[in-house]
C-alpha positions in Angstrom: -16.7 -55.4 34.3 -15.7 -51.8 33.4 -16.2 -51.2 29.4 -13.1 -49.9 27.7 -13.2 -46.5 26.2 -12.1 -46.2 22.7 -9.4 -43.6 21.6 -12.1 -42.3 19.5 -14.6 -41.9 22.3 -11.7 -40.6 24.6 -11.0 -37.9 22.3 -14.7 -36.6 21.9 -15.0 -36.7 25.6 -11.8 -34.4 25.7 -13.1 -32.2 22.9 -16.4 -31.8 25.0 -14.4 -30.9 28.2 -12.3 -28.3 26.4 -15.5 -26.6 24.7 -17.3 -26.6 28.1 -14.2 -24.9 29.7 -14.0 -22.2 26.9 -17.9 -21.6 27.1 -17.7 -21.1 30.9 -14.9 -18.4 30.7 -16.7 -16.6 27.7 -20.1 -16.5 29.8 -18.2 -14.8 32.8 -15.9 -12.6 31.0 -17.4 -9.8 29.0 -14.1 -8.7 27.3 -13.7 -12.2 25.5 -16.9 -11.3 23.5 -14.9 -9.3 21.1 -14.5 -12.6 19.4 -17.0 -15.1 18.5 -17.3 -18.2 20.8 -16.9 -20.5 18.2 -13.8 -19.0 17.1 -12.2 -19.2 20.6 -13.3 -22.7 20.8 -11.6 -23.6 17.6 -8.3 -22.0 18.6 -8.4 -23.9 22.0 -9.2 -27.2 20.5 -6.2 -26.6 17.9 -3.8 -25.9 20.9 -4.9 -28.5 23.3 -7.1 -31.4 21.7 -4.3 -33.6 20.6 -1.7 -32.3 23.3 -0.4 -34.5 26.2 -1.7 -32.1 28.8 -4.2 -33.1 31.4 -7.7 -31.3 31.6 -6.5 -29.5 34.8 -3.2 -28.3 32.9 -5.4 -27.2 29.8 -7.4 -25.1 32.3 -4.4 -23.5 33.7 -3.2 -22.6 30.1 -6.6 -21.2 29.3 -6.3 -19.0 32.4 -2.9 -17.9 31.2 -4.1 -17.1 27.9 -7.0 -15.4 29.0 -5.1 -13.2 31.6 -2.6 -12.3 28.8 -5.3 -11.3 26.5 -6.8 -9.0 29.2 -3.4 -7.4 29.6 -3.1 -6.8 25.9 -6.4 -5.3 25.4 -5.6 -2.9 28.5 -2.3 -2.1 26.8 -3.7 -1.5 23.3 -6.1 1.4 24.8 -3.7 2.8 27.6 -3.1 6.6 26.7 0.7 6.5 27.4 1.1 3.6 25.2 -0.9 4.9 22.5 0.7 8.3 22.5 4.3 6.6 22.1 2.8 4.2 19.5 1.6 7.1 17.4 4.7 9.1 18.0 6.5 6.3 16.4 4.0 5.3 13.5 3.2 8.7 12.3 6.8 9.7 12.5 8.0 6.7 10.6 5.1 7.2 8.0 6.1 11.1 7.6 9.7 9.8 6.3 8.5 6.9 4.4 5.8 8.9 2.5 8.4 11.6 1.3 10.8 8.9 0.0 8.0 7.2 -2.0 6.7 9.6 -4.3 8.0 7.9 -7.3 6.8 4.4 -6.2 3.6 2.6 -7.2 2.2 1.9 -3.8 -0.6 2.6 -1.3 -1.2 2.7 2.3 -3.3 -0.3 3.6 -5.3 -0.8 6.8 -7.2 1.4 9.2 -4.6 4.2 9.2 -6.0 5.2 5.8 -9.5 6.0 7.4 -8.0 7.9 10.4 -5.7 10.0 8.1 -8.4 10.8 5.6 -10.6 11.8 8.3 -8.2 13.7 10.0 -8.6 12.0 13.5 -6.0 9.8 15.5 -7.5 6.5 16.8 -7.5 6.0 20.5 -5.6 2.6 20.2 -2.1 1.3 19.4 -1.2 0.3 15.8 0.9 -2.7 15.3 2.4 -1.7 12.1 2.4 0.1 8.9 0.9 -1.9 6.0 1.4 -1.0 2.3 0.3 -2.4 -1.1 3.3 -2.3 -3.2 3.8 -2.9 -7.1 6.3 -5.7 -7.5 8.0 -3.8 -10.2 9.0 -1.2 -7.6 10.3 -3.5 -5.1 14.0 -2.3 -6.0 13.1 1.3 -5.5 11.3 0.2 -2.2 14.5 -1.4 -1.1 16.5 1.9 -1.7 14.0 3.7 0.5 14.5 1.0 3.3 18.4 1.5 2.9 18.0 5.3 3.2 15.7 4.8 6.5 18.1 2.5 7.7 15.4 -0.3 7.8 16.3 -4.0 7.4 14.5 -5.2 4.2 13.6 -9.0 4.1 12.3 -10.8 0.8 11.1 -14.2 1.8 8.6 -14.8 -1.1 10.5 -18.3 -1.9 10.8 -18.9 1.7 7.6 -17.6 3.2 6.8 -18.0 6.8 3.2 -18.1 6.0 0.9 -21.2 5.8 -2.5 -21.8 4.8 -5.0 -21.2 7.4 -8.8 -21.9 6.5 -7.5 -21.5 2.8 -5.9 -18.2 3.4 -2.1 -17.3 3.8 -1.5 -16.8 7.5 1.6 -15.4 9.4 4.2 -12.9 9.2 4.5 -10.7 5.8 6.9 -12.4 3.1 8.1 -8.8 2.4 8.9 -6.8 5.6 10.9 -4.0 6.5 12.2 -3.6 10.1 13.6 -0.7 11.9 16.4 -2.7 13.8 16.4 -0.6 17.1 12.4 -0.3 17.6 9.6 -2.8 17.3 8.4 -0.9 14.2 7.9 -2.7 10.8 6.3 -2.1 7.6 4.4 -5.0 6.2 4.1 -5.3 2.4 1.3 -7.0 0.3 2.8 -7.1 -3.3 0.8 -6.7 -6.2 1.0 -6.7 -10.2 -0.7 -4.3 -12.5 -2.1 -5.9 -15.8 -2.1 -4.1 -19.1 -5.8 -4.2 -19.3 -6.0 -2.1 -15.9 -6.7 -5.3 -13.7 -4.7 -5.9 -10.5 -3.4 -9.0 -9.0 -2.9 -8.8 -5.3 -0.3 -11.5 -4.2 0.3 -13.5 -1.1 3.1 -16.1 -0.9 3.0 -19.3 1.3 4.4 -22.7 1.6 2.3 -25.9 1.4 2.7 -28.8 3.7 5.7 -30.1 1.9 7.4 -26.7 1.7 6.7 -25.9 -1.7 6.3 -22.1 -2.5 2.9 -21.0 -3.7 1.4 -17.8 -4.4 -2.4 -16.9 -3.8 -3.6 -14.4 -6.3 -6.7 -12.1 -5.8 -7.4 -10.8 -9.2 -9.5 -7.8 -9.5 -11.0 -6.9 -12.6 -10.3 -3.3 -14.4 -13.4 -1.7 -13.0 -13.0 -3.0 -9.4 -9.2 -2.1 -9.8 -10.1 1.5 -10.5 -12.2 1.8 -7.2 -9.5 0.2 -5.0 -6.3 0.7 -6.6 -7.1 4.2 -8.2 -4.5 5.8 -6.4 -6.7 7.9 -4.2 -4.5 10.6 -2.6 -4.8 12.6 0.7 -2.3 15.3 2.3 -0.2 14.0 5.4 1.8 16.8 6.9 2.5 18.4 3.7 3.2 15.3 1.7 0.7 13.5 -0.4 -0.1 9.7 0.6 -1.9 7.3 -1.4 -4.3 5.4 0.4 -6.7 2.3 0.0 -10.3 3.7 0.1 -11.4 3.3 3.8 -15.0 2.0 2.4 -12.6 -1.2 1.1 -11.0 -1.4 4.6 -14.3 -1.5 6.2 -15.5 -4.2 4.1 -12.2 -6.3 4.7 -12.7 -5.9 8.6 -16.3 -6.9 8.6 -15.1 -10.3 7.5 -12.9 -10.8 10.6 -13.8 -11.0 14.1 -10.7 -9.2 15.9 -11.5 -6.8 18.6 -9.2 -4.1 17.1 -11.3 -4.4 13.7 -14.6 -3.8 15.5 -13.3 -0.8 16.9 -11.9 0.6 13.6 -15.4 -0.3 12.1 -17.2 1.7 14.7 -15.1 4.8 13.7 -15.6 4.4 10.0 -19.2 3.7 10.3 -20.5 7.3 10.5 -17.8 8.7 8.4 -17.4 6.8 5.0 -19.0 7.1 1.9 -21.8 4.6 2.1 -22.8 4.9 -1.6 -19.2 3.9 -2.5 -19.0 0.9 -0.2 -22.3 -0.3 -1.6 -20.9 -0.1 -5.1 -17.7 -1.8 -3.9 -19.8 -4.9 -2.6 -21.6 -5.0 -5.8 -18.4 -5.0 -7.8 -16.7 -7.6 -5.4 -19.3 -10.3 -6.4 -18.3 -10.7 -9.9 -15.2 -8.5 -10.2 -12.7 -10.7 -8.2 -11.5 -14.2 -8.3 -8.8 -16.2 -6.6 -6.2 -18.4 -8.1 -3.6 -20.4 -6.3 -0.4 -22.1 -8.0 3.2 -23.1 -7.2 5.7 -20.5 -7.8 8.8 -21.2 -10.0 10.8 -18.2 -9.5 10.6 -14.7 -8.5 13.4 -12.1 -8.6 15.1 -11.5 -5.3 16.9 -8.7 -3.8 20.0 -8.4 -1.6 20.1 -6.1 1.4 23.3 -5.1 2.7 21.6 -4.7 5.9 20.6 -8.4 6.2 24.5 -9.6 6.3 24.9 -9.0 10.1 21.4 -9.9 11.0 20.2 -12.5 8.7 19.8 -14.8 11.6 17.4 -12.6 13.6 13.9 -14.0 14.1 11.5 -10.8 13.9 8.3 -13.0 13.2 5.3 -12.7 15.4 3.0 -15.5 16.1 -0.4 -15.2 14.3 -2.5 -16.0 17.4 -5.1 -13.8 18.5 -6.0 -16.0 21.5 -2.6 -15.2 23.4 -0.1 -12.3 23.1 3.3 -13.3 22.1 5.2 -10.8 24.3 8.4 -13.1 24.2 8.8 -12.2 20.4 9.0 -8.5 21.2 11.4 -8.9 23.9 13.6 -11.4 21.8 13.6 -8.9 19.1 14.9 -6.1 21.3 17.6 -8.7 22.6 18.8 -9.5 19.3 18.7 -6.0 18.2 21.1 -5.4 21.4 23.2 -8.4 20.3 23.8 -6.8 16.8 24.7 -3.4 18.2 27.1 -5.1 20.8 28.8 -7.1 18.0 29.3 -3.9 16.2 30.8 -2.3 19.1 33.0 -5.3 19.6 34.2 -5.1 15.7 35.0 -1.5 16.0 36.9 -2.1 19.5 38.6 -5.0 18.1 39.8 -2.8 15.0 40.8 0.0 17.3 42.8 -2.6 19.5 44.4 -3.9 16.4 45.2 -0.3 15.2 46.9 0.7 18.7 48.9 -2.6 18.7 50.4 -1.7 15.3 51.1 1.8 16.5 52.7 0.3 19.7 54.8 -2.2 17.8 56.0 0.7 15.6 56.7 3.0 18.5 58.6 0.2 20.3 60.7 -0.6 17.2 61.8 3.3 16.8 62.6 3.5 20.5 64.7 0.1 20.3 66.5 1.4 17.2 67.5 4.9 18.8 68.5 3.3 21.8 71.1 0.9 19.8 72.2 3.9 17.8 72.9 6.1 21.0 74.7 3.1 22.6 76.8 2.8 19.5 77.7 6.4 19.6 78.5 6.3 23.1 81.1 3.4 22.6 82.6 5.3 19.8 83.0 8.4 21.9 84.4 6.5 24.6 86.9 4.8 22.4 87.9 8.2 20.8 88.5 9.7 24.4 90.8 6.7 25.2 92.7 6.9 22.1 93.2 10.8 22.6 94.4 10.3 26.1 97.0 7.7 25.1 
């Protein structure tokens, strides 16, 4: 008599099968080595371990994800796509920087290094990231309005959730150019009177309660990271995050694009400064997490017609979410069509009103003419008598 397999044993067997599938593809496909094997296995288990898919169906899904990953890697370094992407990114950055001279902000991410070392990358950049003092949010909103961006403040309704203890997902503060895929992601922070800085990330817990995770940098460390290091970009000063700190942040991730950036930074950055930052980070930073009672929210008139749009990208490096990009383009088209329909409706209404007035005038003139003719005929008749 065959022995029955318990649910726990069946789950363990499924886990081994999925792990074996990922390992086999990892050994055969070198481009997957941009991410650690254990990270890819964890992602596959998160997606498929408790799903209703058969192992054959899981294998098909893995092939789809791997194919999509390969395509995204090729596109990220395609010369034409890189050129078009840089034209958008650098053009928007030039406009943005000119309007932010009186705002406490600094550029974040890999662009800081490429701009400082005066060399464009050979890869596509997803967006522009900035660190922004929460006290200057209204000023930043005004900049967004001037540039025609849609500004969203989702700190109390954050799309982020905790993943391995760190908020993951789209920015809770984001500015989007409605007609393109371009957006500015905002990392809010607060400056203390003692010179310290609190970098904030808002998220929702499993019960939907808004929380904030704060990285608190002591004054000495804040001076190194948030000391307003400035470079010149196309005749405009831009405040940047030190590339040495960007390098350290990227060294904790395993994404392929981060490894590419690190290779570029390696021979150019100030290694003494990087070592100084590493030493300061050991005791100069702490992390606090607590519920958010309230934060001042901002209203943006650009949101009125587009508040139902979904511009959020899935935070999943295992597969590219191209549908979200095409969805954003379709929704942007819907908004433009809606505005055109509203304008046409107003024009039609105006034309109808004008037509009604014209018809009324013509009718009145016709009646007057008829009356005058009748009077003329009566007079002629009386004269002839």
